[in-house]
C-alpha positions as CSV (number, residue, x, y, z in Angstrom):
1,M,222.5,-143.8,211.3
2,K,220.3,-141.1,212.8
3,I,219.0,-138.4,210.5
4,K,220.3,-135.0,211.5
5,R,219.9,-132.9,208.4
6,I,217.3,-133.2,205.6
7,L,217.4,-131.6,202.2
8,I,213.8,-130.8,201.1
9,A,213.7,-131.4,197.4
10,N,210.5,-129.4,197.0
11,R,209.0,-125.9,197.6
12,G,205.8,-124.2,198.7
13,E,203.6,-125.3,201.4
14,I,204.9,-128.9,201.6
15,A,208.4,-127.6,202.2
16,V,207.1,-125.4,205.1
17,R,205.1,-128.4,206.4
18,I,208.2,-130.6,206.5
19,I,210.3,-127.9,208.1
20,R,207.7,-127.6,210.9
21,T,207.9,-131.3,211.9
22,A,211.7,-131.5,211.4
23,R,212.1,-128.6,213.8
24,E,210.0,-130.4,216.4
25,M,212.2,-133.4,216.0
26,N,215.4,-131.3,216.3
27,I,216.4,-132.1,212.8
28,Q,217.9,-129.4,210.6
29,T,216.5,-128.6,207.2
30,V,218.1,-127.5,203.9
31,V,216.1,-125.9,201.1
32,V,217.0,-124.7,197.6
33,Q,216.4,-121.0,196.7
34,T,215.4,-120.5,193.1
35,S,215.4,-117.6,190.7
36,A,211.6,-118.1,190.1
37,E,210.7,-117.3,193.7
38,P,213.9,-116.1,195.6
39,N,211.8,-114.7,198.5
40,A,209.5,-117.7,199.0
41,M,208.3,-118.3,202.6
42,Y,210.0,-121.7,202.8
43,V,213.4,-120.0,202.2
44,S,213.0,-117.9,205.3
45,Q,212.1,-120.8,207.6
46,A,214.9,-123.4,206.8
47,D,218.1,-123.7,208.8
48,V,220.3,-123.8,205.6
49,V,219.6,-122.2,202.3
50,Y,221.4,-123.3,199.1
51,D,221.4,-120.4,196.7
52,N,220.5,-121.6,193.2
53,T,219.2,-118.4,191.9
54,E,221.9,-118.1,189.2
55,D,220.6,-121.3,187.6
56,T,218.4,-120.2,184.7
57,S,217.9,-123.6,183.0
58,E,214.4,-124.5,181.8
59,I,214.4,-127.7,183.9
60,P,213.5,-126.8,187.6
61,V,216.1,-127.8,190.1
62,F,213.4,-130.0,191.8
63,L,213.4,-132.2,188.7
64,N,217.2,-132.3,188.3
65,I,218.3,-135.5,190.0
66,D,222.1,-135.0,189.7
67,M,221.9,-131.4,190.9
68,L,219.8,-132.4,194.0
69,I,222.2,-135.2,194.9
70,D,225.1,-132.7,194.5
71,I,223.4,-130.1,196.8
72,A,222.7,-132.8,199.4
73,L,226.4,-133.8,199.4
74,K,227.6,-130.2,199.5
75,T,225.3,-129.3,202.4
76,K,226.1,-132.5,204.3
77,S,222.5,-133.6,204.3
78,D,221.9,-137.1,205.7
79,A,218.5,-137.5,204.0
80,I,216.3,-136.1,201.2
81,H,212.5,-135.6,201.6
82,P,210.9,-135.3,198.2
83,G,207.5,-134.0,199.4
84,Y,204.8,-134.6,196.7
85,G,205.0,-134.0,192.9
86,F,208.4,-133.4,191.2
87,L,210.6,-136.5,191.9
88,A,208.6,-137.9,194.8
89,E,207.6,-141.0,192.8
90,N,210.8,-141.4,190.8
91,A,212.4,-144.8,191.5
92,Y,215.7,-143.7,189.9
93,F,216.0,-140.7,192.2
94,A,215.3,-142.9,195.2
95,Q,218.0,-145.4,194.1
96,K,220.5,-142.6,193.3
97,C,220.1,-141.4,196.9
98,I,220.8,-144.9,198.3
99,D,223.8,-145.2,196.0
100,K,225.2,-142.0,197.5
101,N,224.5,-143.1,201.1
102,I,221.7,-140.5,201.4
103,V,218.5,-141.6,203.1
104,F,215.5,-141.3,200.8
105,I,212.5,-140.4,203.0
106,G,210.0,-142.6,201.2
107,P,209.5,-146.2,200.1
108,S,212.0,-148.5,198.3
109,P,212.9,-147.9,194.6
110,D,211.3,-151.3,193.9
111,A,208.0,-150.4,195.5
112,I,207.9,-147.0,193.7
113,Y,208.6,-148.7,190.4
114,K,206.0,-151.5,190.8
115,M,203.2,-149.2,192.1
116,G,204.1,-146.3,189.9
117,N,203.7,-148.4,186.8
118,K,199.9,-148.9,186.7
119,T,200.0,-152.0,184.5
120,I,202.4,-153.7,186.9
121,A,200.3,-152.6,189.8
122,R,197.2,-154.1,188.2
123,K,199.0,-157.4,187.7
124,I,200.0,-157.5,191.4
125,A,196.4,-156.8,192.4
126,M,195.1,-159.5,190.1
127,S,197.5,-162.0,191.7
128,L,196.0,-161.1,195.1
129,N,192.4,-161.5,193.7
130,I,191.7,-157.9,194.6
131,P,188.7,-156.4,192.9
132,M,189.4,-154.3,189.9
133,A,187.6,-152.9,186.9
134,M,188.0,-155.0,183.8
135,G,190.7,-153.9,181.4
136,S,193.8,-154.7,179.4
137,E,196.3,-157.0,180.9
138,G,199.2,-154.7,179.9
139,N,199.9,-151.6,177.9
140,I,198.1,-150.9,174.6
141,G,200.2,-150.6,171.5
142,N,197.8,-148.7,169.2
143,E,194.3,-147.5,168.8
144,E,193.2,-150.5,166.8
145,E,194.2,-152.8,169.7
146,A,192.4,-150.4,172.1
147,V,189.1,-150.7,170.1
148,I,189.3,-154.5,170.2
149,I,189.7,-154.5,174.0
150,A,187.0,-151.8,174.5
151,E,184.5,-153.8,172.5
152,K,185.3,-156.9,174.6
153,I,184.8,-155.2,178.0
154,G,182.1,-152.7,176.8
155,Y,181.9,-149.0,176.5
156,P,182.5,-146.6,178.2
157,V,186.2,-147.2,178.9
158,I,189.0,-145.0,180.2
159,I,192.5,-144.7,178.8
160,K,195.1,-144.2,181.5
161,A,198.8,-143.4,181.4
162,A,200.8,-146.4,182.7
163,S,203.2,-144.1,184.5
164,G,200.5,-141.6,185.3
165,G,199.1,-139.8,188.3
166,G,197.2,-136.6,189.1
167,G,194.7,-137.1,186.4
168,R,197.1,-136.5,183.5
169,G,197.1,-138.9,180.5
170,M,193.5,-140.0,181.2
171,R,190.6,-139.9,178.7
172,I,187.1,-141.3,178.7
173,V,185.9,-143.0,175.5
174,R,182.2,-143.7,175.1
175,K,182.1,-145.0,171.6
176,A,184.5,-146.5,169.0
177,D,184.8,-143.5,166.7
178,E,186.2,-141.5,169.6
179,M,189.0,-144.0,170.3
180,E,191.6,-142.8,167.8
181,K,191.5,-139.2,168.9
182,M,191.4,-140.0,172.6
183,F,194.2,-142.6,172.4
184,I,196.5,-140.1,170.7
185,I,195.7,-137.3,173.2
186,A,196.2,-139.5,176.2
187,S,199.4,-141.0,174.9
188,K,200.9,-137.6,174.0
189,E,199.9,-136.2,177.4
190,A,201.4,-139.1,179.2
191,E,204.7,-138.7,177.3
192,K,204.8,-135.0,178.1
193,A,204.0,-135.4,181.8
194,F,205.9,-138.7,182.6
195,N,208.3,-139.2,179.7
196,D,206.4,-142.4,178.9
197,P,203.7,-142.6,176.3
198,S,202.5,-146.0,177.5
199,V,198.7,-146.3,178.2
200,F,196.3,-149.0,179.2
201,I,192.5,-149.4,179.2
202,E,189.9,-150.0,182.0
203,K,186.2,-150.3,182.1
204,Y,184.9,-146.8,183.1
205,I,182.8,-146.9,186.2
206,E,180.1,-144.3,186.0
207,N,179.6,-141.9,188.9
208,P,181.7,-143.6,191.5
209,K,183.0,-142.4,194.8
210,H,186.8,-141.9,195.0
211,I,188.0,-143.3,198.3
212,E,191.6,-143.6,199.3
213,F,193.2,-145.3,202.3
214,Q,196.2,-143.9,204.1
215,I,198.8,-146.6,205.0
216,L,202.0,-146.6,207.0
217,G,204.6,-149.4,206.8
218,D,208.0,-149.8,208.4
219,K,211.1,-151.7,207.3
220,K,210.3,-154.6,209.7
221,G,207.3,-155.6,207.6
222,N,204.6,-153.9,209.8
223,V,201.8,-152.2,207.8
224,I,198.7,-150.5,209.1
225,H,196.0,-148.2,207.6
226,L,194.8,-144.9,209.1
227,G,191.3,-144.9,207.7
228,E,190.0,-143.4,204.5
229,R,189.7,-140.0,202.8
230,E,186.7,-139.0,200.6
231,C,188.2,-137.4,197.4
232,S,185.2,-137.3,195.0
233,I,185.0,-133.6,194.6
234,Q,187.3,-133.2,191.6
235,R,187.5,-131.6,188.2
236,K,189.0,-133.5,185.3
237,H,190.4,-136.0,187.8
238,Q,192.1,-133.2,189.9
239,K,191.0,-133.2,193.5
240,L,189.7,-129.9,194.9
241,L,188.3,-130.9,198.3
242,E,188.9,-133.9,200.6
243,E,187.4,-135.0,203.8
244,A,188.0,-137.8,206.4
245,P,186.3,-140.1,207.1
246,S,183.9,-140.8,204.2
247,S,180.1,-140.8,204.9
248,A,179.8,-143.5,202.2
249,L,181.6,-146.2,204.4
250,D,180.4,-148.0,207.5
251,D,182.7,-149.8,209.9
252,Y,182.4,-153.1,208.0
253,L,183.3,-151.7,204.6
254,R,186.0,-149.6,206.1
255,G,187.5,-152.7,207.6
256,V,187.4,-154.7,204.4
257,M,188.8,-151.9,202.2
258,G,191.5,-151.1,204.8
259,K,192.7,-154.8,204.9
260,T,192.8,-154.7,201.1
261,A,195.0,-151.6,201.2
262,V,197.4,-153.2,203.6
263,Q,197.4,-156.4,201.6
264,I,198.6,-154.5,198.5
265,A,201.2,-152.6,200.5
266,K,202.6,-155.8,201.9
267,A,202.8,-157.4,198.5
268,V,205.6,-154.9,197.5
269,K,207.2,-154.8,201.0
270,Y,206.1,-151.2,201.3
271,Y,207.4,-148.9,204.0
272,S,206.9,-145.1,204.6
273,A,203.5,-143.3,204.1
274,G,201.5,-144.2,201.1
275,T,197.9,-144.2,199.7
276,V,195.9,-146.9,198.1
277,E,193.1,-145.6,196.0
278,F,189.7,-147.2,195.2
279,L,186.6,-146.5,193.2
280,L,183.3,-147.2,195.0
281,D,180.2,-147.8,193.0
282,S,176.5,-147.2,193.9
283,E,176.2,-150.8,195.1
284,K,179.1,-150.4,197.5
285,N,181.4,-152.5,195.3
286,F,185.0,-151.3,195.4
287,Y,187.7,-151.5,192.8
288,F,191.5,-151.0,193.2
289,M,192.6,-148.1,191.1
290,E,196.2,-147.2,192.0
291,M,198.7,-146.6,194.8
292,N,200.5,-143.3,195.4
293,T,204.0,-143.9,196.9
294,R,204.4,-140.6,198.6
295,I,202.8,-138.1,201.1
296,Q,199.6,-136.7,199.6
297,V,198.4,-133.1,199.4
298,E,195.4,-134.1,201.5
299,H,197.3,-135.8,204.3
300,P,196.2,-133.2,207.0
301,V,192.6,-134.4,207.2
302,T,193.9,-137.8,208.3
303,E,196.3,-136.2,210.8
304,I,193.3,-134.3,212.2
305,I,191.1,-137.3,212.9
306,T,193.9,-139.7,214.0
307,G,196.3,-137.3,215.8
308,I,199.2,-138.8,214.0
309,D,201.9,-136.6,212.3
310,L,202.5,-138.4,209.0
311,I,205.7,-136.5,208.2
312,E,207.1,-137.5,211.6
313,Q,206.2,-141.1,210.8
314,Q,207.9,-140.9,207.4
315,I,211.1,-139.6,209.0
316,R,211.1,-142.2,211.8
317,I,210.5,-145.0,209.3
318,A,213.3,-143.8,207.1
319,N,215.5,-143.7,210.3
320,N,214.9,-147.5,210.5
321,E,212.5,-147.2,213.5
322,A,209.7,-149.7,213.9
323,L,206.1,-148.6,214.0
324,K,205.0,-148.1,217.5
325,L,201.4,-148.1,216.3
326,R,199.3,-151.2,215.7
327,Q,196.0,-151.4,213.8
328,E,194.0,-151.6,217.1
329,D,195.6,-148.3,218.2
330,I,194.1,-146.3,215.3
331,K,190.9,-144.5,216.4
332,L,189.1,-142.1,214.0
333,E,187.7,-139.2,216.0
334,G,185.7,-136.4,214.6
335,W,185.6,-135.1,211.0
336,S,187.9,-133.0,208.9
337,I,187.6,-131.2,205.6
338,E,190.3,-129.7,203.4
339,C,189.8,-127.0,200.7
340,R,192.6,-126.4,198.3
341,I,192.7,-122.7,197.8
342,N,194.4,-122.1,194.5
343,A,195.1,-119.0,192.4
344,E,192.6,-120.0,189.7
345,D,189.8,-118.3,187.9
346,V,186.8,-120.6,188.5
347,Q,184.6,-118.7,186.0
348,S,187.2,-119.5,183.3
349,G,187.3,-123.2,183.9
350,F,189.7,-123.1,186.8
351,A,192.5,-121.5,184.7
352,P,195.6,-120.6,186.7
353,D,195.8,-116.9,187.6
354,P,199.4,-116.1,188.5
355,G,200.3,-112.8,190.1
356,K,201.3,-111.1,193.3
357,I,199.3,-111.6,196.5
358,E,198.8,-108.1,197.7
359,K,196.7,-108.9,200.7
360,L,196.0,-112.2,202.5
361,N,193.9,-113.0,205.5
362,L,193.9,-116.5,206.9
363,P,191.8,-117.4,210.0
364,T,193.3,-118.8,213.2
365,D,190.2,-120.2,215.0
366,H,190.7,-123.3,217.2
367,F,188.9,-125.5,214.7
368,I,191.1,-124.4,211.8
369,R,194.5,-125.4,210.5
370,V,196.1,-123.6,207.6
371,D,199.0,-125.1,205.6
372,T,200.5,-122.5,203.3
373,G,203.7,-121.5,201.6
374,V,202.8,-117.9,200.8
375,Q,202.1,-114.6,202.6
376,A,201.2,-111.1,201.6
377,G,203.7,-110.0,199.0
378,S,204.4,-113.5,197.7
379,A,204.2,-114.2,194.0
380,I,202.2,-117.1,192.4
381,V,204.4,-117.9,189.5
382,S,203.4,-119.7,186.3
383,S,206.3,-122.1,186.5
384,Y,205.0,-123.8,189.6
385,D,201.6,-124.9,190.9
386,S,199.0,-122.3,191.9
387,M,198.4,-123.4,195.5
388,I,197.9,-120.5,197.9
389,A,196.9,-122.5,201.0
390,K,195.1,-125.6,202.3
391,L,192.3,-124.7,204.6
392,I,191.7,-127.6,207.0
393,V,188.8,-127.6,209.5
394,K,187.7,-130.1,212.1
395,G,184.4,-130.8,213.8
396,T,182.9,-133.4,216.1
397,N,181.0,-134.9,213.1
398,R,180.4,-134.0,209.4
399,K,177.6,-131.5,210.1
400,D,179.8,-129.7,212.6
401,A,182.8,-129.8,210.3
402,L,180.6,-128.3,207.4
403,R,179.4,-125.5,209.7
404,N,183.0,-124.7,210.6
405,C,184.1,-124.9,207.0
406,K,181.5,-122.3,206.0
407,L,182.7,-120.0,208.9
408,A,186.3,-120.5,207.9
409,L,185.9,-119.9,204.2
410,D,184.1,-116.6,204.9
411,K,187.0,-115.4,206.9
412,V,189.6,-116.0,204.2
413,W,190.2,-113.3,201.6
414,V,192.9,-112.7,199.0
415,K,193.7,-109.6,197.0
416,G,195.8,-109.6,193.9
417,V,194.8,-112.9,192.3
418,K,191.6,-114.8,191.6
419,T,191.1,-117.8,193.7
420,T,188.9,-120.9,194.2
421,L,187.2,-119.4,197.2
422,P,184.0,-118.6,195.4
423,F,183.7,-122.2,194.3
424,F,184.2,-123.6,197.9
425,R,181.7,-121.1,199.3
426,M,179.1,-122.3,196.8
427,L,180.0,-126.0,197.3
428,V,179.5,-126.1,201.1
429,R,176.0,-124.7,200.6
430,N,175.0,-127.1,197.9
431,P,172.3,-129.6,199.1
432,K,173.9,-132.6,197.3
433,F,177.3,-131.9,198.9
434,I,175.7,-131.4,202.3
435,D,173.8,-134.7,202.2
436,G,176.8,-136.6,201.0
437,S,175.3,-138.1,197.8
438,F,177.8,-136.5,195.5
439,T,180.2,-138.6,193.2
440,T,183.2,-137.8,191.0
441,A,180.7,-136.6,188.4
442,F,179.4,-133.9,190.8
443,I,181.0,-130.8,189.2
444,E,180.3,-131.9,185.6
445,K,176.7,-133.0,186.1
446,D,175.3,-131.4,189.2
447,L,176.5,-127.8,189.1
448,D,175.2,-125.1,186.9
449,K,177.8,-122.6,188.0
450,F,181.2,-122.7,189.8
451,Y,180.7,-119.7,192.1
452,L,178.4,-118.4,194.8
453,N,176.2,-115.4,193.7
454,S,174.0,-114.2,196.5
455,E,173.1,-111.2,198.6
456,Y,175.3,-112.7,201.3
457,E,178.3,-112.9,199.0
458,E,177.8,-109.3,197.9
459,M,177.7,-108.2,201.6
460,L,180.8,-110.1,202.3
461,A,182.6,-108.5,199.4
462,A,181.5,-105.1,200.6
463,W,182.8,-105.9,204.1
464,L,186.2,-107.0,202.8
465,A,186.5,-103.8,200.7
466,T,185.6,-101.7,203.7
467,K,188.1,-103.6,205.9
468,M,190.9,-103.1,203.3
469,F,190.1,-99.4,203.0
470,A,190.3,-99.0,206.7
471,E,193.6,-100.8,207.0
472,E,195.2,-98.8,204.2
473,N,194.1,-95.5,205.6
474,L,195.0,-96.2,209.2
475,M,198.6,-97.0,208.2
476,D,199.6,-93.3,208.3
477,N,197.9,-92.7,211.7
478,S,195.9,-89.9,210.1
479,I,192.8,-91.3,211.8
480,P,192.9,-91.8,215.6
481,V,192.4,-95.3,216.7
482,D,191.4,-96.5,220.2
483,S,193.6,-99.6,220.1
484,E,192.4,-100.8,223.5
485,N,188.8,-101.0,222.5
486,S,189.1,-101.6,218.8
487,R,188.4,-105.0,217.3
488,E,187.9,-106.5,213.9
489,M,184.2,-106.3,212.8
490,S,183.0,-109.6,211.4
491,P,180.7,-109.8,208.4
492,W,178.0,-111.2,210.7
493,L,178.2,-108.3,213.1
494,L,178.3,-105.9,210.2
495,N,175.1,-107.5,208.7
496,K,173.4,-107.2,212.1
497,R,174.2,-103.5,212.4
498,I,173.1,-102.9,208.8
499,N,169.8,-104.5,209.6
500,Q,169.3,-102.2,212.6
501,F,168.9,-99.2,210.2
């Protein structure tokens, strides 16, 4: 069976991203229009739009398995791509697709279940003698049991949701009298986020690097890795910036960790794209953490340095095609950095800031890729995530990529909502980030502020205000414009001219 039409069970930038690759493969796409964002960008780009705007139920359609299956059947979709989030790692959803003769573009339900349940994943890793942090063999029933295990392995420990992901249902415990409170919080958060209150305990590794390996597997048993991504810039276990490769790994360590990632994937007969995540301590010891059985938000940085379209590979694998790539074919060339530009107020602890995007400028330089699902006039709604765009830059090496990242960030501006841009502009100028010595504790321990405050930043803000004023006042043609000779004035040119007076 050849896939001819895909229902995208998602929204936002990942829906737009899937549409782009599907179009290149001459595959039609179907999307669901919702009442929360009826004029979303992804709606205008798909081949078929299923109008679901009259559905006002509290459960989003992207979490309604029966409704999505029904939409796929009504629109004669051969396959469903879940994207990330929502039902992307729901084994029941994957099985329901198979039962209805709909291709699920992702791994098998069995692999999703085994890797999605962190306690089962730990047991599989243990059976393979893969390094892991010490911890409970299974789920913890109560806080008293948790204290016994914590005292055995030593504080600090971390409580994790068994069905968790994305940093939810996780709490660090540094002493026994904190256990009861943290256990209850983690368990309740896990139940709310994953409908499963089960938690387990691991030894907490202080100040590690968070390194993940991208893997690809087909239904013939072939599995390869596409190198690593550095994901240590995160706040409360939520990733903010990723880069590939990682400056913490040399070729030998990359090879060992990559083989370990492949070993884990093969143990569950994994196919499709997936990510195996590790912690790396200061002594270069690595520990298996978890596996994500879906496409990741940060997948573009891997695409940049390998030249491989991961969405295309997902679709081909789902279509029962064998991988044409072998491990020796994978070459990591250059460096890539991704900044997640979200509608968040960094000065208020990265609190979401929903609203209407009045103005939006995203750069188009040759070293820049932007993945977005919004445009000027789009609304960032509180019922969905606050992502505006992913700004991805490339360079010949890390120094070059950092330089390009600074240039790119200074060309992005958004009016109407607060964004994470001030944080990223500060981050790429931070000495510890520049030298690569940062860890997952960077934001909590090494920053005294979340935003850039300098004369340069004030100059940039003044330039953006002037640019917006000029655009708004030139709209009515009341001011003559020499269109042949006019060009946008950059902040660097503006600064040069200011210094001339």
